[in-house]
N, C-alpha and C positions, 0 to 999 in steps of 0.2 A: 167358633164353638169350642168348648173344652171337650176332652175325650168322652166324658159321660154323655154330653149332649149329642156328640157325633153318633155314638152307638144307639142312643135313643132315637135319633133321626133315621138311622138305618133300619131300626126295628119297625118304625111307623111308615116307611116308604115302600111302595109296592114294586115299582119298575126297576129292572136291573140297571138300565142306563142312568136313571136318577140316583140310584145307590152309588154307582161308580162316580158320578159327579160329586156327590157328598164327600167321598173318600179323597178325590183329587183336590177338592177345595180345602180339606182339613188334614193334610198329611202331617204326621208327627211320628217321632221315634216311639213314643208310648203306644200309639195306636198299632203300629207295626208289631211291637213286642207282644201286645195282647193277642193279636191274631196268631202269631207264631206260637205263643205259649198254649193257645187253645187247640190248634190244629196240626202242630208238628207231631207226627206219629212216633217219632223217636223218644218223645218225652212221656214218662209213665209216672202218674201221681198216686193212684190207688187209694185215694181218699175222696169219698163221695158224701158220706154222712158225717156231720160234725155239728157241734154246738158253738154258736158265736159267743165268745167271751169278751164282755165289754171291758174297755181299758180302765186302769186306775186313774185317779185324779192327776197324777204327775205326767201322764201322757199328754203331749202337746196337741191340742185339738185343732191347731191352726196349720198343721202340716198339710201340704198339698197332696193330691192323689198321686202325683209323680213321685213324691218322697215316700209315701206309704207303699207304692207299687214296687219300688226297688226292694223293700223288705219282703213283700209277697213273692216277687220273682226269685229271690234268694231261697225262700222256703220251697218253691217249686223245683229249683235246682237240687236242693237237698233231698227232696222226695225222689226225683229222677235218679240221683246218684246213690240212693238207699243209705244216705247218711242218717236219716231218721225214718222210723217205721212204727207200725202198731199204734199204741196209745199215745206215744210221744208225737207221732206225726199228726194224729187227730187233734191233740191239744195245741200243737204249734199252728195248725191251720186255723183253729177256732180263735186263738189269740190274735193272729195276724189279720184275719177278716174283721175282727173287732176294732181294728185301728181305723177302718173306713167308716164313713157315715152311711146310714141305712140305704140311701138312694144309690150308692155305688156298689153295694154288696152283691147285687144280682149279676154283675159282670164277673166277679170272682167265682161265684157259684157256676156260672156258665163255663169258665175256664176249667174248673175241676171236673165238670160233667162233659167236657170236650165238645160243647155246643153253645155258642153265644145266642143262638136263635134270632139272628138279625138278617137272615136270608142272604148271606154273603159267604161263599166258600173261600178257602185259602187261595185257590188258583185265581178266582175273580178279584180278590183283594190284591194279590201280587200284580195282576194285570193292570189294575187301576193305579197302583203305586209305581209301575214301571220296573217291578222286580222280576227276575227270572224264576219261573216256577220249575221245580224239580220234577222231572218225569217219574211217575210212579214205577217202581221196580216190579215187573210182572212176568211170571213164567206161565207156561201153558197149564191150565187147570181143567179138571174133568167135570162133566155133567154126569148125572146118574142115569144109567141105562133104563132102569125101571120107571123113571119119570117120563120117558117117551111114550107116545101113543102106540098102540099095538102095531099099526101099519108101519110106523117109523122104526120100531124095534125089528120088524121083519126085514125092512130095507137094509138096516145095518148088518144083520146076521147073514142074509142071503145075497147081498149085493157084491160081495167079494172085494170090497174096498178097505176092509179093516184088518189089522193084525192084532193078535191077542198075546198077552204076556201076564206073568204073575203080578198081582198087586202086592207091593212091598210093604213091610211094616217098619219103615225107618223114618228118617227126617229128610225132607226135600232139601236138596243142596245143588247149586250150580257151581261148577269149577271154572274159573276164568284164568286163561293161560296166555302170557305174552311171550312170544318166541324171541323178541329182541333182547330181553334180559332174564328170561326163564322165570319170571315172577308168576306165582300161583296164589290165587285167592279163592276162598271158599265162602259162598254167599247163600244166606238162608232165603226161604220163600218170601220173607218180608223185606229183603234187601239189606240185611245186616250181616256183617262178616263174622264167620266162625273163626275163633283163634285156637281151637282145641284139636285141629285136624292136621297138624304139620307132619305127622308120621306118614301121611299120604303123598307128600310132595315128591319124593323120589320116583314113585310109581307114575304119577301124573307127568312128570318131565320125561320119563322114558316112553310113556305111551304116545306123547305128542312131540317126540323129538324131531319129526320131519315137518312139523307145521311151519309155514312161512308167514301166516297172518294170525292175528289174535283169535283165539278159539274159546268156545264155551261148551262144556259138557253138562248135560242135564241128567240128574239121577237122584238117588237117595243114599245117604250114609247110614250104615247099620252097625250094630254090634252083634256078632254072630257067636253062638255057643258051640261047643264041641260037636253037637249033633246037627249043626247047620241051621238052627232056629234063630230067628231075629229077636233080640231082647230090646223091645221098644222102651220100656221103663228104665232099663239100665242106660240106654242111650240118652234119654231125656235128662237123666240125673248128671250126665257128664258133658253134653255137647256145648252148653253155654256157661260152664263153670269158668271162673276167672283163674288165671295163672295155672292152667291145667292143660295137659296133653293126653288125649285118649290113647291108650297103649296100642290097641290094634283095631282101628276102625276099618270097616269094609265099605267100599264105594261101588254100588251097583248102578251102572249108567244105562240110559235108554235113549239118549239123543245126543247128537253132536252137530254144532253149528259154528259158523264164523261169528265173530262179535257183531258184525254188520247185520247178519241174518237174525241173530237173537234180538237185536234192538230195533229191527224192522226197517232198516235203511235199504236193504236189498232182500229180494225174495229167495227163500231157500229152495232146494230141490224137494220133490215129494218124499214122504217118509220112507218108502221102500228103497229109494235110491240112497237116502241118508243111511239107512240101516246097512245096506251093502258096503258102504264106505266104512261104517263102524266095524263091521266084521273084518274087513281087510286090515284096518288099523289095529284091531285087537289081536289078530293072529300074528302080527309082527312083534308083539310084546312077549317077552319071556315070562310066561304065566307061572312058572315055578318060583321064580325070584320075586315077581311082583304080583302075588296072588291076592293082594288087597283091592285090586281093581278088577271088577267082573262085569262083563257085558251081559245085559239081561236078554235072554233068548226071546225072539218074536216069531209067531207062526200065523200064516194066513187063516182066516176063518170065513167060510162061505156057505154054511148050512146049519140048521138047528141041531143036527146030530153032532156036529163039531162043537157047537155052543154047549150042548149038554155034556159033552166029554170034558170040556173045560170046567164046568160046574162040579163034575165028579172029582177032577184034579184038586179043586179047592177043598172039598170035603176030605179027600184022602190025605192031603198034605197039610191040612190045618191052616191053609192060607186065609187071609182076609177076604180075598176075592180075586178077580182078574180084570185087566185093563184092555180096552179096545182103542187102537190108534188108526185114524183114517189116513189113507195114502194121499196126503195133500201137503203143501208147503207149511212150514211152522207158523203157528199163530199163538201169540201170547194171550193171556186172559182165559176166562172160562168159555168153552164152546163145545159143540157136539162133535168136533173133530177128535175129541178125547173123551172116552166114556168109562165109568167104573161100574163093574158088576160085583156087588158085595153080598156075601152071605148075611152078615150083619151090617147095618148101617151105623154111621156115627155122626154126631153133630156137636157143636160147641155151645156151652151155656155158661152163665154166671151163677155161682152159688149164692143163694139168697138167705139161706138159714140152715141150721143144723138141728136135727131131731136127736134128742138124747134118750137113752134107754138102757136095757140090760142086754149084754152079748155074752154068749157062752163059748168056751173053747175046750176041747179035750186035750188036756196036757197031763197025761198019766192019771186021768180022772177029770171029771167035768168041773171047770172053774167058770164062775160068772163075774163079769166086770161091768162097772158103770162105764158106758162108752157112747160115742157118736154112732147111732144106729143107721142114720141115712142123711144124705144131703138133699136140700130142697132147691129145685130149679123150676123155671116156668117154661112150658112148651105151648105155644099158641094160646097164651092167656090163661093156662091152667097149670096148677102146681103139680109137679111130678116128684116122687120121692125115690132117690137113687140109693139103694141100700146094699147093692152087690158091688164087688170089686174093691172095697175099702180094706186095706191091710189092718192087722191088729194094731200096729204102731200108729197108723193114721187115726183109727177109732179112739184110742186112748189119748193121743195128743190133742185131737180136736175136741174131745170132751172137756179137757182142761183149758184149751185155748181155741174156741170156735172162731175167734177173730182172724186166725191164721189162714182159714179157708174161705170164710164169707167174703164175697166180693171177687174171689179168684175165678179165672176162666178155666173150665174143665172140658174135656172131651168125654162124652157119654156114648157108649156103644149100645145099640138096641136092635131087636129083631125086626120090628115094624111099628108104624104108627097105628094107633087104634082110635076109634070114635064111638062114644056111647050113643046108642040109637035113640034113647029117650031125651037125654040132655044136650046131645050134640057136642059134648066136651071131648077134646083130644087128649090122648095120653101116649105113653110109650110102653111097648111090650118088652119085658126083660131088660130094663135099663141097667147098665153096668158102668161103673166108673173106670175109665181107661187111663187117663192121665190128668194131673193138676199142673197147670202152667204157673209155677211159683212166681215168676217175674213178668207175668202177662204174656199174651200171645205174640211172641216176637221171633218165633222160628217157624 
């Protein structure tokens, strides 16, 4: 079977073993490339809507799918490397898809949508092909405290097994240190390396100077103003910039593990024991010289009075919220061993449209502008309009170029989810734009 027939067969076959046999019987470099182009999370295309542009007469209609796919693959590379973007990217995709005959085009659309809809994951495909699957990079992630049932909330607060700390407003970052050569790497939550944090390297080397095995620090990198407040938007504008070094990043760490513990090959000590070791390690550091490394204080919590005191701390200090860590060995992935208690909640959405309107600013007198008044997202099947949190520059820019934000992933902060009693429709109360991920959610 050719590659189109193989994918069609996978789409029409129900059993996992039968699908695997189809792949084994029809191995090819092209099939492998198609699956990698579809499911490799490091590749970012950002083109989902396009019009197919049929080829001119001089295009050779007898080219094989392999020959045309080489062209398409090069376009995907150009999109990933940001060599083309905007209207040029949409046009290039439309022209390239037009090279393929109609019955082949669903495959290309599946690649751009990151879902071939053949019921085969990249891990299952690699297993059938005898290829090594790359283990997903995964840090410990928090569940929401207020999503727990009341009895479970009470058990968390009064059980004495959790420690509380400030919820930071930075960018999650693990620091990997190799004592053999003093190599330091900064890795994002998505497993991508930050190259903007080299000014932290001397402090990391000094902090871990007594380490004898490979170590991992877990924490958040922040940019802090003169008053000690974290500048999240400022950080996001710098942390992934190419050929750039952040002048003075601050790393606030809340866990320390060996590499084997972090990767799950051995079990770590419970959190309280790890924290005691962190305190001992931290106070061996000259904190006047290396003040860019800061250990996040942790405190036991065992009553609702203490819980309420932490909520007051959040209000008084303008924090996003606070975290609760259970006294258990380290566990990667999302679990109830780590809980977040937030004054405002946030979630990620994709911008679907921009609403235009009039916006006024007091600039030595009231001035009115034609501008983007709100961004349109979908929450549980219902449209929500995010009109707060947009800067003047963003409103004016997106009025002229809405394509620059449509399709982008954004974080929206909101007070609570609401539901209309009559219609049952869900919405968000006080939605505020927090950040736009210009290059996709890769940090």
